[in-house]
DOTI-155040 format. One record per residue (C-alpha): y, z, x; residue in three letters. Coordinates in pm, whole numbers, plus 50000, padded with zeros to 5 digits. Each point is the difference from the previous one (the first is absolute). Example, Ala and Ser with C-alpha at 12.3 -4.5 7.8 and 13.67 -1.06 7.14 Angstrom:
2
495505078051230ala
503444993450137ser
***
This chain:
1156
500005000050000met
503594994550108leu
502045030350092glu
503515007249874asn
502734988650236glu
501715028450190pro
503405012249895gly
503254989250158thr
500575033750159ala
497134993750241thr
499454976550291glu
498784975149739gly
503445001449840gly
501634989050323leu
497414972650040lys
500664987149650arg
503755001450050trp
499764980950331leu
497834973649833glu
502534997449721gly
502864992350235val
497894974750191gly
499335022250305leu
496495011849917gly
498644989750338his
501805030250151tyr
498015025149789ser
497495008850270asp
502745003050262leu
501995024649784phe
496845019549919ala
499085002650369gln
503375016150071his
499625022449689arg
503044984849833leu
500215003449621asp
502604996149724leu
501325035350065asp
501274990650350val
500814963749933leu
503735006849965gly
500135016850341asp
498894968850191leu
502714986150228thr
500484965850156glu
498675013250334ser
496945014649822asp
499194966049855leu
500434983350339val
497625025350155glu
497484992349727leu
500204963550105gly
501554984449691leu
501844967450074pro
503674997149904leu
499424980649675gly
497475025049864asp
502205029450105arg
502834985849789lys
497674993549705arg
498625035550016leu
503455015850021gln
501224979449705arg
496945009949795ala
500435036950091met
503634998949890ala
498994985349663ala
497215025749965leu
502195030350055phe
502804986549778gln
497524997149713ala
498195032850073glu
501815020249736thr
499284974449731ala
496294993550068glu
497265009350246pro
499584978450312pro
496884983149864ala
501884986049705ala
502454982650229ala
497274985750214ala
498954967449840arg
502364972650119pro
498554965150028gln
501184993050356thr
497585003150289arg
500625001950370thr
499904967550193glu
496594994950156val
499494971450244gly
497024977849941ala
496785009450179glu
496524986350054arg
497425024649879arg
496665004049833gln
500535006149630leu
497725008149712thr
501514984649687thr
499085008649644met
500814979249697phe
499725017749662cys
500064978249692asp
500075012049641met
497154984649801val
500894977149703asp
503715008150025ser
501044965649871thr
498165005249672ser
501915032549938leu
503134980649909ser
498134984549709val
498655033149874gln
502915023550062phe
503745002449982asp
501784990850328pro
501335035450030glu
496485014049972asp
498774975250258val
502765011450234arg
498895036349955asp
496354991050065met
500864981850323ile
502295028450106ala
497225025449938ser
497554978250192phe
502404997150293arg
500735037149999glu
496315008850015thr
499304975750282cys
503025010550206val
499275037149957arg
496474995450136val
501194977050278val
502585025650113lys
497365027250009his
498104979250253tyr
503284992050181glu
500024963249917gly
503214980549944phe
500674981349675ala
501724969950152ala
500554977249705arg
499514997349623phe
498974965449888val
500024999649620gly
497285024549903asp
498534998850353gly
500765022650293ile
499794991250370leu
499255030750212val
499915004650378tyr
497865025150185phe
501095001050364gly
503724993649951tyr
502615013650047pro
497775027850138thr
496454993750116ala
497105024249969his
496734999950190glu
498154992949674asp
502244976449804asp
497114978549877ala
498215030749868glu
503205012949837arg
500454966749824ala
496484999849856val
500165036649897arg
503334993149830ala
498484970249822gly
497045020249873leu
502345028049892glu
502204975649807ile
496904986849825val
498875035449919arg
503375011049864val
500484968849788leu
496434999349871ser
500215036249886thr
503524997249856ala
500405001049622arg
500684967449828ala
503714993249953ile
501025001149636glu
503234981449938pro
501735000249664arg
497524975949845gly
496425007249912ala
498644981950302leu
499095018950317thr
499664988950362his
497835014850277ser
501514990950340pro
497754983950262ala
500604986850349val
498604975550253arg
500565008550365ile
499634978450310gly
500235014150355ile
500104981750335ala
500725009750362thr
501444978550275gly
502924991150223leu
503404994749837val
503654998850092val
501795026049790val
503565012849969gly
503344982549962asp
498744964450015leu
503124980449910val
503025018450126gly
502345028749952gln
501345004349650gly
497384978249829thr
497635011049728glu
496944991350212glu
499595035450133arg
496625016050068asp
498304966749943ser
496694991250163ala
499034964950103val
496454990050079gly
496794988749838glu
498975036349940thr
502615004149724val
498824968949814asn
496365009750049leu
500485033449822ala
501554982349701ala
497154974649988arg
497325026850029leu
501295019549699gln
499184969749785ala
496335004650097leu
499985036449888ala
498625010849664pro
502335020849777pro
500475033750166asn
498404986650316gly
500985000150368val
499134970050218val
500555000250377ile
499874974650282ser
497404999750278ala
502715010650246ser
500675031349796thr
496325007249945gln
499294998150375ser
502505028050058leu
498525022449732leu
496324998050104lys
497975025149799gly
502875018349833lys
499464981749668phe
497204983649804asp
500484962549951tyr
498604970849804arg
500224965950163ser
501824973649795leu
499014972150238gly
502174974850182val
502914983749817his
502454971850065ala
503365013849890leu
503164980349936lys
502415001250292gly
497515016950235ile
498964980150306ser
496305009450009glu
497385012049755lys
499995037849968val
497365026149933gln
501025023449717ala
498705034949930trp
500225020149678his
500555036950083val
497775020649774val
500775035450107arg
500635022650299ala
496735006150183ser
498265033549985arg
499965012250358val
500835033850146glu
502364989450281thr
502314972050110arg
497804994950306phe
496894994749787ala
501854974649785ala
501284981150303ala
496744999650196met
497324998249733gly
496545003050152ala
501114986450338arg
501355025850242leu
502294990250283thr
498555003550351pro
500655034550145leu
501235000650358val
500285031150216asn
500805027949757arg
497155020950136glu
502265028650106glu
501485003749651glu
496604995649834ile
498435025950231ala
502705024849901leu
499444993549630leu
496255002950038met
500515033050177gly
502175012449714arg
497304988549757trp
497425021250178gln
502325030049972gln
500614992849630ala
496274997249929lys
499635034550149gly
502485014149749gly
503094998250223asp
502234977249791gly
502124974950192gln
503034977949934val
500764969650220val
503284981449954val
500124964950152lys
503404984950058phe
500564963750089gly
502024969249925glu
498794974749740pro
496944980850118gly
499125023550286ile
496555007849856gly
500345033149815lys
497864989449704ser
497484982050220arg
499215032450180ile
499355017449669ile
497514972949905gln
498315004150338glu
499685037649942ile
498514993849656phe
497434976850158glu
499105024250280arg
499445029649767ile
498164979849737ser
496725015850109gly
501335035449948asp
499655016949663arg
503585001149872his
502434988749733ala
503164980050056gln
503064991549798val
502994977750080ser
503565000349870phe
502524971650030gln
503765005449968cys
502054970549876ser
503524987450071pro
500354991649629tyr
499305035349880tyr
501935022750234thr
501575016649696ser
496895001649779thr
498615035249997ala
496415004650116phe
499594962150037tyr
497344999350279pro
497975027549833phe
500084983949658ala
498934966550146glu
497165015550198gln
498705019049699leu
500044968149792lys
498154981850277phe
497365027150043ser
499475002549623leu
499664962449965gly
502834998549745leu
502014968849929asp
503675007250031arg
500584993249631glu
496865017349874asp
500415033849836ala
496845003649794ser
497935030249911ala
497504988550261leu
502725004450261ser
500505036049893leu
496285006950036ala
499994984350347ser
502945021750097leu
498265031749883glu
496914990650202thr
502084994550313ala
501785033449960ile
496695018049954ala
498614983250315ala
502895015250196ala
499305034449849his
503264999149806gly
500945018949682asp
499474972549742ile
502035017049727glu
503055004750222gln
499854969550228val
498994972649755thr
503275000649796pro
502004998750324leu
498094970550145phe
499854982649662ala
503775001849980gly
500234986650354leu
497744970749911leu
501444994449648ser
496575006749843ile
500315012449641pro
498165032849940thr
500124999249617gly
498825032449845asp
497825009650296arg
502815018450180tyr
503125016549857pro
503404987450121pro
501175015450325leu
502455028049936asp
501784995150332leu
503484990250108ser
500234967850209pro
500415020850318gln
497065022449912gln
497834969749922gln
500934983950332lys
499205031950195asp
496705004349815ala
499064963550073thr
500805004450370val
497745030450020ala
497254983449794ala
499944969350225leu
499735020950316val
497245021449850asn
498194968849881his
499754985650350phe
499145033550153leu
497265002449738gly
498534966850107leu
499345015450343ala
497875028249863arg
496894978349987glu
500474980250322met
502644993050269pro
502904978649878leu
502224974150169val
503354993749831ile
502104970250117ala
503664997249902phe
501424965750082glu
503724991750050asp
501525034249937leu
503464985750076his
499874986549640trp
498875032249833ile
501835012849692asp
501545035150021pro
497545016149754thr
496954985950177ser
501465013450321arg
499815034949855glu
496274994449944val
499584988450362ile
501945029750137asp
497875024849809leu
496764982150085leu
500824998950373val
500495037549993asp
496835007849805arg
497454978050179val
499715026150274gln
496565016050002asn
498654972549774arg
497654971250093pro
502784974649954ile
501544974250234leu
503344986149881val
501174967950171ile
503584989549933ile
501664967450104thr
503744994550006ala
502734980450168arg
502415017150234ser
502645006449730glu
497735025049824phe
500945035950075gln
497275025949928pro
501255031049821ser
497255023150126trp
500255020650317asn
497934994750311ala
496615016649972his
496795000350198ser
498114980649733his
502584971749992ile
499884972250261thr
502554972250041thr
499104966150147leu
502384971850092val
498344965950030leu
501304978550283asn
499954962450041arg
497164982550178leu
500184991950371ser
500074964150117arg
496284999550080gln
499115014949663leu
502174974449823arg
497984972750169thr
496775016749891thr
501155002349638leu
501094963549995val
496584989650133glu
498205020949737arg
502084986249715val
499604964150126ala
496285003950060gly
500134977450304arg
502214991350293glu
503544987349931leu
502164979550239pro
501815022750243lys
503494989149892glu
499145008349639val
498725034750091val
503065006050216glu
502444991949722glu
498105021349748ile
500035029250243ile
503714996950078val
501114995249640lys
498015028049845thr
500935028650236asp
496715018249964gly
500115005649622val
496424993349877pro
501074985849661leu
502404975750167phe
497294989550247leu
497484994049725glu
502334981149767glu
501454977650271leu
496524992250135thr
498774991049651lys
503094978249949thr
499124980750315val
496364996149895leu
501024987249656glu
502494975250146ser
499304965250136asn
500905010750355leu
496405004850113leu
496694982049994thr
496575012650099glu
498324986050309arg
497015013050195his
500085033449818gly
503675007150064arg
503364990849854tyr
502174974050172val
503424986749910leu
499844970349768ser
503424987650111gly
503225011350165pro
500555037449987trp
502885012149783arg
501545033849941gln
498215021949745leu
501805007549674ala
500035034549846ile
497015003649763pro
501005000249633ala
498115033049967thr
502515016950234leu
503234982049911thr
501025022449709asp
499375031850198ser
502134988150292leu
502844987649781met
500015033049810ala
500775018550322arg
502814975950078leu
501505001149652asp
500245037750022arg
502554994750277met
502584987449748gly
503014985050181pro
498475008050338phe
497364973349944lys
502474974050125arg
500125016150345ile
496205001749998ala
499874962649925gln
502364991850287ile
498035022550239gly
496764983849885ala
501444965650071thr
500865010850355ile
496455012250056gly
497705029849979arg
502185016450263glu
503754996250003phe
502905016850172ser
502975015649826tyr
502264977850209glu
498264967849885thr
499885011349638leu
503725007949998gln
500864966450157ala
497894981349743val
500775020449687ala
503824998850029asn
500135033049808thr
502055031650074pro
498255023350243ala
500015029449760glu
498124980049736gln
497454987650253ile
499395035250130glu
499665014149648ala
497494972749915ala
497985004950317leu
499945037849948asn
498714994549649his
497324975450114leu
498935024550269glu
499835029349755glu
497934978649764ala
497474993250276gly
500574962450013leu
501434998950353val
499795021250315met
502925005650237arg
500145004550376arg
503305011750144gly
503325002849821his
502494973549882pro
501434978850146pro
497105000250249asp
497285006449743ala
496904978749957leu
498324998149659tyr
496544987549905ser
498244995949667phe
497075023749962lys
498014972449830his
500104963250090val
499254992849635met
503105018849885ile
501994978350239gln
498284968749869asn
500625010049638ala
503715006050066ala
500324966550175his
497974981249738ala
502245012749719ser
502974980350135leu
500724965449867leu
499194972150248his
503654990150023ser
501065035550082glu
497205004050253arg
501094968750185arg
503585012650025lys
498885033950128leu
497624985250257his
502724976550126ala
502385029450040arg
497325020450178ile
499234971250239ala
503694997250083gln
500325037650060val
496895001150221leu
501104970450211ala
503495014150050glu
499265037150037met
496545000550159tyr
499524969550227pro
497655019150235glu
497815011149710lys
499744964949857thr
499094986950344asp
497325026750034arg
498764996549642glu
500804964249896pro
497725003049695glu
502585023349843leu
502724973750001leu
497464972949916ala
499045018849683his
503555003149872his
500854964150088leu
496904988649812thr
500815020449691glu
503584987850000ser
498914963450014gly
501274992650355gln
496964979750098ser
500844986250343glu
501015033550146gly
497095017349832ala
497374976350141ala
501335002650356ser
499985038149985phe
496475000349855trp
498914978450294leu
501645023950244lys
498395030049829ala
496564983750007gly
500184991950368lys
501155035350085gln
497175015649801ala
497424977050161ala
501225009150348arg
499315036749928ser
496534992649858gly
501065007149639ala
498374968249873asn
499675009049632leu
503715007449996glu
500654967550185ala
497984980849740ile
501995016549722gly
503354991250158his
499034964150076leu
498594994249655arg
503225013149849arg
501844974750213gly
497714972049882leu
500495009949638ser
503774998250049val
499734964850147val
497554988149734gln
502165013449719ala
503044980550124asn
499104963250027ala
503614990750084arg
500355025050282met
501594984150304gln
497544999250290gly
497235012049769gly
497204979750160asp
500975011250350glu
500085036349889met
496644997049823glu
498484985750318leu
501335028950209glu
498675025149749leu
496564983849984arg
499514999150374ile
500845037050019ala
497875007749694leu
496944983150148gly
499815024450292asn
500475030249773ala
497304987949761leu
497574995050286ile
500635034950135ala
499705017349662ala
497404979149816lys
498084980450255gly
500244965350148tyr
497804981449757ala
501205010349654val
501094972349767gln
503565012549996glu
500364993550373val
498834964149965glu
502264993249700glu
502995015050179asn
499554979250317tyr
499204968349805thr
503355003049822arg
501735008450330ala
498554969150166leu
501144978649708glu
503535014050033leu
500024996650380gly
499034963349982gln
502454993749717gln
502865015650201leu
498944984950336asp
499815035250140asp
497424995550276asp
500015036550107glu
499225012949651lys
497494972049938ala
498195010350319phe
499975036549889ala
498634990249658ala
497304978250155thr
499045028850228arg
499855022749696gly
497644976149826leu
497914997450316trp
499495037850023val
499165001749628cys
497224973950035his
498945015050334phe
499355034549851ile
498194983849706arg
497784984650270ala
500874965649868asp
499874989750365leu
500074962449947thr
503295002249811arg
501275026150244ala
499204976850293his
501864971149837asp
503075021849944leu
499915013250357ser
499904964250129val
503064992249786glu
501765029950156leu
499224987950351leu
501174964649923lys
503275013749864phe
500465022950301ala
499454971250241lys
502494978249811arg
502525028150008glu
499505003050376arg
501624965750026leu
502915009449775asn
503045004150222glu
501835019649731arg
497405027649998ser
500435030850215gln
497305006350265pro
499035033149839ala
499554983049666gln
497944972050151gln
497665023550181thr
499855022449693gly
498594971349798tyr
497454992750275leu
498925036550020ile
499285001749628glu
498284966149997ala
497735007750297his
499275034349855arg
498944985649665ser
497714974550163ile
498525026250235ala
499205024549720met
498464972749784thr
497924986950293met
498685034750080leu
498505005049655tyr
498594964749998arg
498095009750313gly
501964977450234arg
500735027150253phe
501084979150300ala
502584980849795ala
501235032649855ser
500455014450350gln
502044969750106his
502495004049714his
500225037850039leu
500944996150365his
502734975549894arg
501315026149755cys
500095027850256ile
501604978350267asn
502734988049762leu
500785033949847tyr
502955020750123ser
500955032249815pro
503674994250077asp
500074964049877leu
497665003149702his
500755033949845ser
501024982849674asp
496484986449946leu
498725034149893met
502475002549712glu
499534963549907arg
496205000749991his
499195036749947gly
498215008150329thr
500824999350368asp
498424968150144pro
499615015450346gly
497895028949868val
497994976949776val
499264975850285ser
498915028150234leu
497795015249730ser
498354966849924tyr
499544991850367leu
498375033850056gly
497664994149709tyr
499244964550117leu
499215010750357leu
497155021549872trp
498324969249850phe
500464982150333leu
498215027850192gly
502965018850146arg
499825034249833pro
502145019050253asp
502834974749984ala
499675000549622ala
500565037649988arg
502974997750238gln
501724974049783his
499325019849682ser
501385032250147glu
503074981650125gln
500564985349653ala
499835034849842ile
502385014250260ala
502504971749939asn
499755005149624ala
500735037050041glu
503124991950202lys
501524976349748ile
499435025449717arg
499084974349737his
497395015349764pro
498374967549886phe
499604987150356thr
498555033550112leu
497525000349711ala
498964964850104phe
499515009850365ala
497995031249909leu
497684981549765val
499374973950269phe
499395028650242gly
497355012249758ala
498634964449978tyr
499524999150376leu
498535035050023cys
497424991149736gln
499004969050195his
499815021450315leu
497825024549801arg
502525027450075asp
499415020249683val
502535027850067glu
502644974750102gly
499404980349681thr
500385031549791arg
503155011850177asp
501814966649982his
498994995849636ala
501245035049916asn
503404993350156arg
500254966549824ala
499015016049670met
502785026050025ile
502684973850064ile
498654975549742ala
499795027149733thr
503475013250073glu
501584965649977his
497694984149744gly
498514973450232phe
496994992049782leu
498564973150227his
499725023250297trp
499095030249789lys
496864983349864gln
498944986650340gln
500525034450155ala
497835015149725ala
497164975650078ile
500145007150374leu
500305037649957arg
497064999149761gly
497894981250257trp
500885026050266ala
499055028649766leu
496584984749933thr
499374997350375gln
501055036450043leu
497515012349741gly
502235001949690glu
498164972249823ala
500875007549637asp
503725003550061glu
500064970850238gly
498214976349762leu
502275010949715ser
503114992250202gln
498644966750117met
499044988349652arg
503315011349851phe
502034984150280gly
498104967049975leu
500334998749620asp
503735006750020glu
500464974950281tyr
498284972149814glu
501805009449678ala
503184988650178met
498314966050049asp
499675008150371ser
496864984850156trp
500894996450367leu
497535020050213ala
498015005949681gly
496904987150180cys
500455026750270trp
500725027949751phe
496784992449813arg
498135001450329cys
501455034650063leu
498805010349656leu
496564986050080ala
499895020350323glu
500855031449805ala
497324993149738tyr
497434993450272ala
500875032550176lys
499125020349689val
496844980149931gly
501344978349715met
498404968250132arg
500274979349682asp
503665009049951ala
500654990550363ala
498384965849956leu
501994993949679arg
503195008550186ala
499094975150273leu
499234973249741asp
503485006149865gly
501454997650351ala
498264966850061leu
501194986249665ala
503565010450082thr
499834983250340ala
498724967549852arg
502544999949719arg
503065008250210thr
499244985650342gly
500495034650156asp
497424996450279his
501315025750247ser
497205024049904tyr
497334974649908leu
497875006150310ala
499875037249922glu
498994993349639val
496894981550118tyr
499225026550264arg
500265028649749leu
497804981049756gln
497404997350274gly
500185037050092glu
499715011949640ile
497214975049927thr
498045015050290leu
500505035249871ser
497374996349726asp
497235000550266gly
498274969649851asp
498554977650278pro
500954969749792ala
503645009650038ser
499994994550376val
500184962349979gln
502735001149739glu
502015024050215ala
499514978150305glu
501344970049807glu
503035019849888leu
500705011450357phe
499754963750105gly
502594990049742leu
502265027950122ser
499744988750363leu
500794964149906asp
503155010349814val
501165023350279ala
499524973950269arg
501794972749805lys
502935023949946gln
500045012150360gly
499665035449862ala
498435017550299leu
499955034349835ser
498104987049698trp
497674981550234glu
499305032150191leu
499185020149685arg
497644973749868thr
498374995150340ala
499275037550013val
498404998449652ser
497934969350087leu
499055012750347ala
498825032949851arg
497884980749750leu
498504978550281ser
499405030750214his
498115016749713gln
497934968249960ala
499095001550372gly
502314971350096lys
501785019250276arg
500904970150212glu
501374981149704his
502135030049908ala
501285004250357arg
500934963450032leu
501915002049674leu
501935031950065leu
500795001850373val
502184968450018pro
502105012049709ile
500505034650151val
500974984150331asn
502854981449830arg
501795032849930phe
502515012350256ser
501215030849807glu
499085023549717gly
496965015850162phe
500675033149826tyr
499964984249655thr
496935007849785pro
499054963149978asp
499844994650379leu
498415033950069lys
497294991649750gln
499534965450151ala
499755013150356met
497535026749895gln
497804973149848leu
500334978450314val
498875029450213asn
497055004649769glu
499164963750058leu
500115006250379asp
502824975450053ala
501354987750332asp
502215021550218val
503374982649935pro
500175013749649val
499265035250114arg
502554996650277glu
502614990149743gln
499125030049792ala
500205022550307asp
503364985450091ala
501255007449651ala
498945036150039arg
***
């Protein structure tokens, strides 16, 4: 039921008076400072300035106060408070829930009734609707004939505007359907009925036309039209809502689907829902979540405390726990977790839910809970209800004769002749009901321990609070646990006591935010998506969950290989509709100070007082008053004191909501002003953080400047290893260029951005992903179109590395040949600088060398690597690292070290690898160092240096993880896993290898895949998984044949032979011998002395076991004699041991002795 409106002598009187003079948006501000009608006349001009009122509103308020006090002797203030003028409100963008109420069959009334009677009927209809709407704090914006357009969310938003609208609609239906038929002067009667349509969406609302026009408080947008169209689908006395509204309400109401409809003037077909009734659930949380609970992340400390208090309560030591926390922090979720954990204990539990709509309705949460527990419909008051009530009272050991009339009165259940009328004054009846309720719940604990949950006590009515206060005092020495949740504004009235515990829930840490996002998503999300969710949500679990679900429901992602990947260019995340009303409600409570919040939000999450003052062009005293108010309200935090103060929004989403509420035209002006202020006042800051200026230039529409600053920001981020940030900056720059087809120099700027983006994408996502290829393909097209040879070369090189890592070695070879041809042509170009000419040659020779190595053409690879190293000078070619993403000197040394092992020079190989790592450490470039370390691990694995492999892989893993270098991270995982299996940690090692290989190939990376599968086969063989090892080798061989990656082909055949022999079957000997023969052939054709040695040892051992000692000696000794170094390596030590067993000639032994 609706409560009577408060009298004018209260705070409500001031609120009504302010609304009447068009200044209602200051009500909360005046209430916060405890200003009421009794002190209104004492306010001075300086007081109003301190409150933050702008000059125009100060004059309006003073004029209205003068009129009020002149008329005070003639009539009370409320009577003077209904002028038609309203304060000027600038137009805003905001989410709005609109309701359209239409009187049923109103046109036929004119035929049946006198026009005057019709007027009275419509007036009565309007009055009923408006009275209900005001109770739920909606705004009757416009009367259209017998229809009414209502806004929920303007001029003041609430966190639950959609729910308020639907509850208001149902209440209007209830009031009208139970009203008596109107009896005009004739014999005919009329029963009023209504159709209601409700929709939620984005609108522009406020003064839409201009000052002094009649188009005030008008909303423009499809949402307004949709509400009007939906009401036509409603039955008489029915409420129909849009899908957008229904998605915000979740389980708070029961619905009936009306299907999908094409409505006039609406762009797409819409799903309509008929609201049947409010749902029967105990708490708001249960209505919102239904059967699906949100993931719980790291509240173990709080849960452990509550479980401890439960154990005390079960033992008869009653406990009260009060949990404070901001909206969405997880207060209700913890209660549900406690209920689940104690479900196995014998106990009873009862939940109470306070409501923002019934803060003045006595005993509201208790009456609702009793109805729920008794299974009563809200409108049912039958004799059966009375019997159910008596049964419930008896179950709690209550005095039926005394308590039943009290509870029946509370629940509006008629008692008939069963109980005499209560002979109590209203105060006595209230006191008796308070005592009866407390005794009732204490009585429930006589049979078994009881848990009582009170949700949202900040909305409790004063009378219910008396019940809580008494209950909190009396639960001592009873088997009762009381859990109370409240927001920070709730002030407990009871004193501190040993049985009362207070908890304050904090926000989640960064790591826990990531965990919650992963649990909500159910699988891995792209790193840039996770990062933005984490930053925007500030550790509030509800925000994290809703923003993650918004991303999952959008078209931003697609599923691939069991994970989510971006389906297109990344764009900034919008505020979820489920959070918009709550955020705007907090801003609207700021009244006139909201404008300063909007300007601050446009500057950024953090802003200085100095910048704000320069941008706002507002007197300092007004700015300071506004900032003080925002700080007191908990929207911003301050460091230092004006004029040197720095402010930051506590929530990114509050900042986003304030910014999003501005019209686009106003935003552009503000951003342009901010860009000007930053460039003039903070040149060093904009040079250090070019993305700051780039952002404001973008938002103000200054495309050319914006794109160049995004390019600068991307390059700076990439230099520091912040590749995800670099990708974000460079993509923003591309979006600016692509959105402005007429931008001067647009193609040139796009080319610059794409070349820089390619390197960042490679570092963060891997060389072979489709995005890299698409980016460089477009860059090459632009480079050729613009005759920009340098950029065309860089794009061609980017395409080469993409195909190279995919192990598409034929295409990679063709591209590397193109690079060399270009470099040689450029060598003849007299206009080119020597450093540029040699730079082209270095990259061309390097690309050919790397491609040749994996094709098994080791001698050719060595030739081109030597050319690279001889041409490279750190002083002349330092720019190549930024241009291509890695230092070519380090890469060439690493590759040469790796190559020398194949050629039978293990000591020289290690020297080159160590030098490459040392050089990488000196230049302090994370990506280059990760590269050098992984190649160090490569070499150690080939040298069979297990500890060295592990150590290099561990170092590479740390750097790759820190900077998000996925390519090197997965390779390091494979190599570390191999080392662990060799060191006896087989399970962990195999797990890491399989995971690393799966992730590596998921990036479409296949280079060295043949080798990695051989490592996996070795690990399987070591733990006796012979069949798995052979399957891995089959996969390795298939990869080698498909890709042309033959660098490890000889070892594939050798390992197949070794594992074939391991079954002990004599028939396997011949097959193994054939496989060893294949291996030797490949090694000799490639000139791979190290592979030749390994296979010769395997074949010689087989011959020796077959009694063919001379054959084995003749095979092995010549190969060992070709080595001039590396005699301490496991391969050569093993070979020489076998030669000694074969009683070889002295020269070999002498070499071994010399090595010792």
